[in-house]
Backbone as a ProteinNet text record, in pm:
[ID]
protein_1_A
[PRIMARY]
MSRKRRELHVLDFKHGRGQWVAAKGNPQPLYYALGAACAIDEPISRVYLTIVQPRFANADPIRTAVVDAAELAEFSFELMARARAALEPGAPTVAGEWCKFCGAKGSCLSFQNARSEAAYHAFELADARAAGARTSGP
[TERTIARY]
7806.5	7883.9	8025.5	8123.4	8261.2	8333.6	8410.9	8488.1	8619.7	8649.3	8776.9	8880.3	8988.8	9100.5	9176.6	9185.8	9252.3	9380.9	9493.7	9619.9	9674	9747.2	9821.3	9966	10039.6	10187.6	10251.5	10328.2	10398.8	10547.8	10618.4	10762.8	10830.8	10935.2	11004.1	11150.7	11205.2	11336.8	11424.9	11532.3	11625.9	11758.7	11805.4	11934.2	12054	12042.9	12160	12209.6	12343.4	12406.4	12450.2	12449.3	12497.2	12398.7	12271.7	12170.4	12080.4	12081.8	11991.3	11857.6	11756.1	11616.1	11532.1	11455.5	11378.5	11238.8	11185	11055.4	10954.8	10980	10889.8	10908.4	10792.1	10800.8	10839.8	10843.1	10886.1	10761.1	10749.6	10625.2	10621.8	10736.1	10729.3	10646.8	10677.1	10588.8	10441.7	10418.2	10277.8	10215.9	10287.3	10229	10181.9	10276.1	10247.3	10122.8	10123.2	10013.8	9879	9875.9	9757.1	9707.5	9801.5	9769.6	9714.2	9773.1	9723.9	9585.7	9565.3	9442.1	9333.1	9356	9252.1	9231.6	9335.7	9324.7	9244.4	9254.7	9186.5	9048.9	9021.5	8885.4	8827.6	8912.5	8866.8	8907.3	8831.5	8867.4	8997.9	9087	9214.9	9221.8	9263.8	9264.6	9411.2	9511.9	9652.9	9737.6	9848.1	9941.7	10073.9	10147.2	10292.6	10377.3	10464.1	10551.8	10694.9	10743.8	10867.2	10978.3	11089.3	11201.1	11300.5	11336.9	11439.4	11563.4	11670.1	11787.4	11914.6	11932.6	12032.7	12178.7	12200.4	12344.5	12395.9	12302.7	12345.8	12396.8	12531	12595	12579.4	12539.8	12549.2	12415.1	12311.4	12186.1	12113	12010.8	11913.9	11874.7	11890.8	11857	11708	11626.4	11489.3	11420.4	11344.1	11284.5	11135.7	11049.2	10909.8	10846.9	10750.8	10668.3	10521.4	10447	10301.6	10216.3	10124.3	10025.8	9884.8	9793.2	9651.3	9584.8	9455.5	9375	9360.7	9348.1	9326.6	9454.9	9568.5	9696.2	9709.2	9669	9678	9582.6	9457.4	9366.9	9421.8	9474.3	9536.6	9643.3	9726.2	9829.6	9770.7	9651.9	9592.2	9534.9	9487.5	9433	9537.5	9658.1	9768.3	9826.3	9838.7	9893	9807.2	9677.1	9586.8	9594.7	9606.5	9615.1	9749	9856.6	9980.3	9981.1	9913.7	9903.6	9825.7	9721.5	9639.6	9722.2	9790.4	9879.8	9983.4	10039.6	10151.8	10093.5	9968	9907.7	9865.3	9869.8	9830.7	9936.6	9886.4	9986.2	10080.9	10213.1	10316.4	10341.7	10307.3	10336.8	10483.4	10519.3	10667.7	10722.9	10849.7	10929.3	11024.6	11049.1	11132.9	11245.1	11368.6	11474.2	11513.2	11558.8	11604	11672.1	11693.5	11767.6	11688	11556.6	11474	11506.3	11583.2	11626	11730.9	11787.8	11903.7	11881.1	11759.1	11736.9	11645.3	11616	11526.4	11589.5	11515.7	11570.5	11565.1	11485.1	11465.5	11555	11639.2	11721.2	11810.1	11852	11938.2	11872.8	11742.1	11669.1	11587.1	11598.9	11512.3	11583.3	11524.9	11579.4	11594.7	11499.5	11510.4	11630.2	11655.4	11775	11899.1	11906.2	12024.6	12054.3	11952.8	11976	12023	11963	12020.3	12159.5	12199.7	12345.5	12431.8	12387.7	12465.6	12484.6	12377.7	12385.3	12471	12466.2	12555.9	12700.5	12731.6	12866.3	12913.9	12831.9	12874.2	12905.1	12824.8	12849.9	12979.9	13004.3	13124.2	13249	13244.8	13358.2	13366.3	13254.9	13253.8	13323.6	13286.7	13344.8	13491.8	13534.6	13675.3	13757.4	13692.2	13754.2	13772.6	13673.4	13673.6	13784.1	13793.5	13898.7	14039.3	14051.6	14182.3	14217.8	14122	14153	14184.6	14120.6	14152.4	14295.4	14332	14468.7	14572.9	14546.9	14640.7	14662.1	14548.9	14561.7	14602.7	14603.7	14648.2	14785.4	14863.8	14994.5	15098.2	15225	15331	15379.3
8888.5	8899.4	8939.2	8854.2	8879.4	8966.4	9054.7	9144	9085.9	9053.7	8994.8	9115.1	9101.8	9197.8	9175.1	9288.6	9281.6	9354.1	9288	9345.5	9371.6	9473.4	9506.3	9503.8	9434.2	9432.2	9503.3	9603.5	9673.9	9658.2	9601.8	9584.1	9671.1	9739.8	9836	9791.7	9735.4	9691.8	9810	9831.2	9935.8	9876.1	9890.7	9827.4	9899.8	10035.3	10116	10079.9	10109.8	10073.5	10208.6	10319.3	10433.6	10518.7	10506	10583.3	10489.7	10492.8	10413.7	10467.2	10384.1	10423.1	10371.4	10450	10407.3	10358.6	10263	10213.2	10300.6	10340.4	10418.6	10571.7	10636.2	10769.1	10808.6	10703.6	10717.8	10731.9	10848.6	10862	10778	10730.5	10661.7	10529.4	10441.8	10319	10350.5	10470.6	10511.6	10550.3	10614.4	10639	10504.5	10410.4	10284	10216.8	10221.8	10168.6	10227.8	10358.9	10430.1	10392.4	10387.7	10345.2	10205.3	10110.5	9976.9	9967.9	10041.3	10037.2	10087.5	10194.4	10243.5	10147.9	10083.9	9987.8	9863.1	9808.1	9683.6	9710	9835.1	9871.7	9768.4	9736.9	9646.9	9727.7	9704.9	9765.7	9701.3	9791.5	9752.8	9795	9703.6	9748.3	9782.3	9721.6	9738.8	9726.5	9803.6	9813.9	9787.5	9687.5	9662.8	9724.5	9813.4	9890.4	9828.6	9760.9	9696.7	9743.9	9788.5	9826.5	9716.5	9668.1	9563.6	9622.5	9632.3	9694	9613.9	9501.6	9405.7	9459	9560.6	9606.3	9705	9758.6	9851.8	9772.4	9787.4	9696.2	9736.8	9855.5	9902.3	9900.1	9828.2	9825.5	9696.6	9669.6	9554.9	9568	9463.6	9480.1	9486.9	9441	9436.6	9514.3	9617.7	9699	9719.4	9697.1	9711.4	9806.5	9886.5	9970	9932.5	9949.5	9908.9	10037.6	10063.6	10172.5	10111.6	10178.1	10130.5	10211.5	10175	10238.6	10383.3	10427.9	10566.1	10650.2	10595.3	10668.1	10675.3	10570.9	10582.4	10682.4	10692.5	10795	10937.7	10951.2	11083.5	11123.4	11027.6	11054.9	11093.2	11027.5	11064	11210.3	11259	11390.3	11490.8	11456.3	11549.1	11553.9	11438.1	11437.4	11513.3	11497.8	11577.4	11723.6	11764.6	11905.5	11958.7	11889	11935	11936.4	11835.3	11836.3	11951.5	11987.2	12105	12234.9	12242.2	12361.7	12371.6	12262.7	12263.3	12311.6	12289.7	12331.1	12472.2	12541	12686.7	12767.2	12874.7	12961.5	13026.5	13018.8	13079.2	12994.3	12862.3	12778.3	12780.4	12787.5	12796.8	12652.5	12650.4	12528.1	12536.3	12421	12418	12310	12353.8	12262.2	12188.8	12070.3	11997.6	11873.9	11782.1	11649.4	11570.1	11593.8	11515.8	11546.8	11649.6	11684.4	11596.6	11520.6	11433.5	11356.5	11295.8	11215.1	11281.2	11405.2	11475.9	11512.3	11478.7	11509.4	11655.4	11734.6	11874.5	11967.7	11908.6	11997.9	12088.7	12048.8	12136.6	12269	12270.2	12384.4	12442.1	12389.8	12443.3	12559.9	12671.1	12795	12777.4	12709.8	12683.3	12596.2	12492.5	12403.5	12484.9	12559.5	12634.4	12738.2	12802.5	12908.2	12834.2	12715.8	12650.8	12606.2	12562.1	12522.1	12646.7	12755.4	12874.2	12922.3	12914.4	12950.1	12859.5	12728.3	12639.4	12665.9	12691.2	12728.8	12853.5	12949.9	13078.5	13049.8	12974.3	12940.1	12861.6	12766.3	12692	12779.8	12872.2	12959.4	13060.3	13103.7	13189.1	13115.2	12991.2	12913.1	12891.2	12863.3	12849.4	12973.5	13089.3	13224.7	13245.7	13210.4	13230.4	13140.4	13026.2	12941.4	12982.7	13028.5	13084.3	13204	13297.9	13417.8	13372.9	13275	13230.8	13175.2	13102.3	13044.7	13152.5	13259	13367.3	13446.1	13456.1	13539.9	13452.4	13322.8	13240.6	13170.2	13232.3	13180.8	13201.9	13163.7	13170.8	13307.6
8871.9	8756.3	8793	8753.1	8789.1	8682.9	8729.2	8638.5	8614.6	8491.4	8458.7	8440.4	8501.7	8497.5	8361.9	8297.3	8166.3	8175.1	8135.1	8145.3	8008.5	7988.3	7865.1	7895.6	7807.4	7828.5	7713.2	7743	7647.4	7663.7	7562.6	7565.6	7462.9	7518.2	7427.8	7422.9	7316.5	7300	7266.4	7347	7310.1	7284.8	7168.1	7119.9	7172.4	7187.1	7228.5	7358.9	7377.2	7513.4	7586	7516.9	7569.7	7656.2	7638.4	7710.8	7780.2	7917.8	8005.4	7995.9	7988.6	7962.6	8082.4	8152.5	8265.9	8214.8	8281.1	8259.7	8338.3	8460.8	8539.6	8501.8	8473.6	8443.4	8294.5	8213.6	8075.6	7987.6	7921.8	7843.1	7717.3	7661.5	7538.6	7546.5	7646	7653.3	7685.8	7757	7775.8	7645.1	7551.4	7420.4	7354.3	7355.2	7295.4	7366.9	7499.7	7574.9	7536.3	7522.6	7496.6	7348.6	7254	7115.2	7109	7187.6	7192.3	7256	7366.4	7436.1	7340	7264.1	7175	7063.5	7020.1	6902.3	6932.7	7056.3	7086.3	7142.5	7176.6	7219.7	7322	7417.3	7529.7	7665.5	7768.4	7896	7949.6	7997.6	8055.2	8195	8284.1	8430.1	8467.4	8398.9	8443.2	8315	8313.9	8200.5	8258.6	8195.2	8238.7	8121.9	8166.2	8077.3	8095.2	8000.5	8018.5	7910.7	7961.9	7879.2	7882.1	7762.8	7744.7	7680.3	7755.6	7712.1	7743.1	7668.7	7697	7690.8	7609.1	7583.6	7688	7770.4	7874.6	7994.6	8019	8114.9	8260.4	8294.4	8434.3	8507.5	8451.5	8516.4	8475.4	8539.2	8507	8359	8280.9	8137.5	8106.2	8203.1	8189.7	8309.5	8278.3	8383.1	8348.9	8449.8	8433.4	8530.5	8479	8560.7	8540.6	8641.2	8631	8652.1	8559.6	8579	8564.6	8639.5	8628.6	8527.5	8495.9	8393.8	8421.8	8544.9	8577.3	8538.6	8561.4	8534.2	8381.4	8309.3	8165.4	8113	8171.8	8131.9	8155.8	8275.5	8308.8	8209.1	8168.8	8068.6	7938.3	7904.5	7777.1	7779.3	7892.4	7903.5	7890.2	7956.4	7954.5	7812.3	7746.5	7618.1	7518.6	7522.9	7436.9	7462.7	7595.4	7626.7	7563.6	7567.4	7519.3	7366	7307.3	7163	7111.5	7178.9	7139.1	7154.6	7260.5	7285.3	7176.6	7132.8	7032.4	6899.3	6873.4	6748.7	6740.9	6856.2	6862.2	6774.5	6715.9	6645.6	6740.5	6709.3	6798.7	6917.2	6911.2	7028.4	7061.2	7190.3	7222.1	7206.5	7169	7172.7	7291.5	7348.1	7464.1	7437.3	7451.7	7428.6	7557.6	7548.1	7664.3	7625.6	7721.3	7693.1	7591.6	7574.4	7489.4	7341.9	7314.7	7183.1	7125.5	7204.2	7166.3	7035.8	7023.1	6897.4	6801.9	6813.6	6728.3	6595.9	6491.3	6353.9	6315.1	6389.2	6351.9	6434.1	6516.5	6610.2	6529.7	6410.9	6329.6	6282.7	6271.5	6230.9	6344.8	6461.7	6578.4	6651.3	6648.3	6713	6867	6934.1	7075.3	7103.1	7027.2	7043.1	7022.9	6917.9	6886.5	6991.2	7041.4	7145.7	7276.9	7308	7426.2	7408.2	7296.3	7270.3	7283.5	7231.7	7238.2	7386.3	7450.3	7598.4	7678.7	7649.6	7724.2	7687.9	7558.1	7521.3	7585.9	7590.6	7661.3	7800.4	7870.4	8013.3	8030.6	7939.3	7944.1	7926.6	7832.2	7819.8	7935.3	7989.9	8108.5	8221.1	8243.7	8354.8	8336.3	8207.8	8176.8	8205.4	8170.5	8191.3	8339.4	8417.7	8564.8	8627.3	8583.1	8628.5	8595.1	8474.1	8421	8508.9	8535.6	8614.5	8755.8	8808.8	8946.1	8951.9	8852.5	8841.4	8844.6	8768.3	8747.9	8878.8	8970.4	9091.7	9206.2	9195.3	9302.2	9280.7	9189.3	9156.2	9254.1	9237.4	9338.3	9365.1
[MASK]
++++++++++++++++++++++++++++++++++++++++++++++++++++++++++++++++++++++++++++++++++++++++++++++++++++++++++++++++++++++++++++++++++++++++++

């Protein structure tokens, strides 16, 4: 009995030109692949994750990463564990670069605290530079 290799191809078109998006290590196409794999209910041996970003001028407009079924399964276990943790009462929120496109960042305490801390450090650095300029004058 021969085992037919089943491949799943996920293409994610990105219209924006300001933010480069990687294919490798990017969870978004993995989410899509996991959803498609569950929907088709067929065994999959390999997944091709392709990002198409024609407007980004400083990189290859088409990038592909390949994952096997085991990697997709590992991703699903990690995703489920994180989803369960997020549903726990008092689950922590963590701000980061991923907040850029989030619609809730205006009301997110973690995001606001991270912005305040960044602003504080920016002013602190500016004060230190100004103090250094005053002491190294003519």
